C-alpha positions as CSV (number, residue, x, y, z in Angstrom):
1,M,131.4,58.5,218.6
2,E,132.5,61.8,216.6
3,E,132.6,61.4,212.7
4,A,136.1,62.7,211.2
5,E,135.1,65.5,208.9
6,V,136.9,65.1,205.5
7,P,137.7,68.6,203.8
8,L,136.0,67.8,200.5
9,E,135.1,71.4,199.7
10,H,138.9,71.8,199.8
11,L,139.5,68.5,197.3
12,H,137.1,69.9,195.2
13,E,138.6,73.3,194.9
14,E,141.9,71.8,194.6
15,I,140.5,69.5,191.5
16,H,138.9,72.5,189.9
17,H,142.1,74.8,189.8
18,S,144.2,71.7,188.7
19,A,141.8,71.1,185.6
20,E,141.8,74.9,185.2
21,H,145.5,75.8,185.4
22,G,146.7,72.7,184.7
23,G,146.0,72.4,180.9
24,E,143.1,70.1,181.5
25,N,140.2,71.8,180.6
26,W,140.4,69.6,177.1
27,I,138.8,66.5,179.2
28,S,135.5,68.6,179.7
29,W,135.7,68.5,175.5
30,V,136.3,64.9,175.6
31,A,133.4,64.3,177.6
32,L,131.3,66.6,175.2
33,S,132.7,65.2,172.4
34,T,132.0,61.7,173.9
35,A,128.3,62.4,174.5
36,I,128.2,63.3,170.8
37,L,129.8,60.2,169.6
38,A,127.1,58.1,171.4
39,V,124.4,60.1,170.2
40,L,125.3,59.7,166.9
41,A,126.0,55.8,167.3
42,A,122.7,55.4,168.6
43,I,121.2,57.0,165.4
44,A,122.9,55.0,163.5
45,G,122.4,52.1,165.4
46,L,118.8,52.7,164.5
47,L,119.0,53.4,160.9
48,S,121.1,50.0,160.6
49,G,118.6,48.1,162.6
50,K,115.4,49.9,160.4
51,H,117.3,49.2,157.0
52,A,118.1,45.0,158.1
53,N,114.4,44.4,159.1
54,E,113.5,46.4,155.3
55,A,115.7,43.7,153.7
56,M,114.2,40.8,155.9
57,M,111.2,42.3,154.6
58,S,111.7,42.6,150.7
59,Q,113.5,39.0,150.7
60,I,110.3,37.7,152.4
61,E,107.9,39.4,149.8
62,A,110.5,38.3,147.0
63,S,109.9,34.7,148.1
64,D,106.2,35.1,148.1
65,Q,106.2,36.2,144.9
66,W,108.7,33.4,143.6
67,G,106.1,30.8,145.2
68,Y,103.5,32.4,143.1
69,Y,105.3,32.7,140.1
70,Q,106.2,28.5,140.9
71,A,102.1,28.1,141.2
72,K,101.2,30.1,138.0
73,S,104.0,28.1,135.9
74,I,102.8,24.6,137.3
75,K,99.4,25.5,136.1
76,A,100.2,26.6,132.8
77,S,102.2,23.0,132.6
78,V,99.1,21.8,133.6
79,L,97.3,23.2,130.7
80,D,99.5,22.9,128.4
81,A,99.7,19.0,128.8
82,K,95.5,19.3,128.6
83,I,95.9,20.6,125.5
84,A,98.4,18.6,124.3
85,L,96.4,15.3,125.2
86,S,92.9,16.9,123.9
87,A,91.9,16.0,120.6
88,A,90.4,19.0,120.0
89,P,91.9,22.1,121.7
90,N,89.4,23.9,123.9
91,E,90.2,28.1,123.3
92,S,89.6,29.0,126.9
93,D,92.3,27.0,128.1
94,A,95.0,27.8,125.4
95,A,93.6,31.5,126.3
96,K,94.3,30.7,130.1
97,R,97.8,29.7,129.6
98,D,98.6,33.2,127.9
99,R,97.1,34.6,130.5
100,Y,99.6,32.7,133.3
101,E,102.3,33.4,131.0
102,K,101.4,37.0,131.0
103,E,100.9,37.2,134.6
104,Q,104.2,34.9,135.4
105,E,106.4,37.9,133.8
106,E,104.6,40.6,135.8
107,I,105.2,38.2,138.9
108,K,108.9,37.7,138.1
109,T,109.2,41.7,137.7
110,E,108.0,42.3,140.8
111,A,109.7,39.7,142.6
112,E,112.9,41.1,141.2
113,H,112.5,44.0,142.0
114,K,111.9,43.2,145.7
115,Q,115.3,41.3,146.0
116,A,116.8,44.3,144.6
117,E,115.0,46.5,147.1
118,A,116.3,43.7,149.9
119,K,120.1,43.6,148.4
120,S,119.9,47.4,148.5
121,N,118.7,47.8,152.6
122,F,120.9,45.2,153.2
123,H,123.8,47.5,151.8
124,Q,122.6,50.5,154.0
125,H,122.2,48.4,156.9
126,E,125.9,47.2,156.7
127,V,127.0,50.9,156.0
128,F,125.3,52.2,159.3
129,A,126.6,49.1,160.9
130,R,129.7,50.2,160.1
131,G,129.4,54.0,161.7
132,V,128.0,52.1,164.7
133,T,131.0,50.4,165.1
134,M,133.7,53.5,164.5
135,F,131.5,55.1,166.9
136,Q,132.1,52.8,169.5
137,I,136.1,52.6,169.0
138,A,136.1,56.3,169.2
139,I,134.2,56.2,172.6
140,A,136.3,53.6,173.7
141,I,139.6,55.6,172.4
142,A,137.9,58.7,174.6
143,A,137.8,56.7,177.6
144,I,141.2,55.8,177.8
145,S,142.2,59.3,176.9
146,A,140.5,61.1,179.4
147,L,141.6,57.9,181.8
148,T,145.6,58.4,180.8
149,R,145.3,62.4,180.3
150,K,146.6,61.7,176.9
151,R,145.5,64.4,174.3
152,R,146.5,62.2,171.3
153,F,144.1,59.6,172.2
154,W,141.2,62.2,171.6
155,I,142.3,63.0,168.4
156,V,142.5,59.2,167.6
157,S,138.9,59.3,168.9
158,L,137.9,62.2,166.9
159,L,139.2,60.5,163.6
160,F,137.2,57.7,164.1
161,G,134.2,59.7,165.1
162,I,134.5,61.5,161.9
163,A,134.7,58.1,160.3
164,G,131.7,57.0,161.7
165,C,130.1,60.3,160.1
166,V,131.4,59.2,156.8
167,F,129.4,56.0,156.9
168,L,126.5,58.0,158.5
169,A,126.2,60.2,155.6
170,L,127.1,57.6,153.2
171,G,124.1,55.2,154.7
172,S,121.8,58.3,154.6
173,G,122.5,59.4,151.1
174,H,121.9,56.1,149.9
């Protein structure tokens, strides 16, 4: 049985002619802008994840420091009790207690620093995540623009893309 010949060349020429002369060249720009938005979304997503991981690691390190702080506090309290119950206080016990208290201050400073670091990284994570959201919305609206052949949706898409770029810049500049 002979297959019917489909005039695809004519159809391709007609689409090309329609796109060139029908004012549809902007659709190519929609496709290009969508590809750029997708790359920016991927970059923002990677940065968001990186800062989320760093925030979690800093928080874990801060928790470790607070545990170490408590251990030093318990040791200092035990020595205080030993000194209070002892008839003749031992000078080395008093020196140890003083050393523990000094170490506690250093440990507390480090724990607070790690907590601040975690908070800063989490904030950056949130900023980048907002950028990813803006880029995803922009891509979706660009697709609507291409499907409906309405430029105003593409303009809205670009505005969301600009908002995503602002979040990307804010997160990078922190």
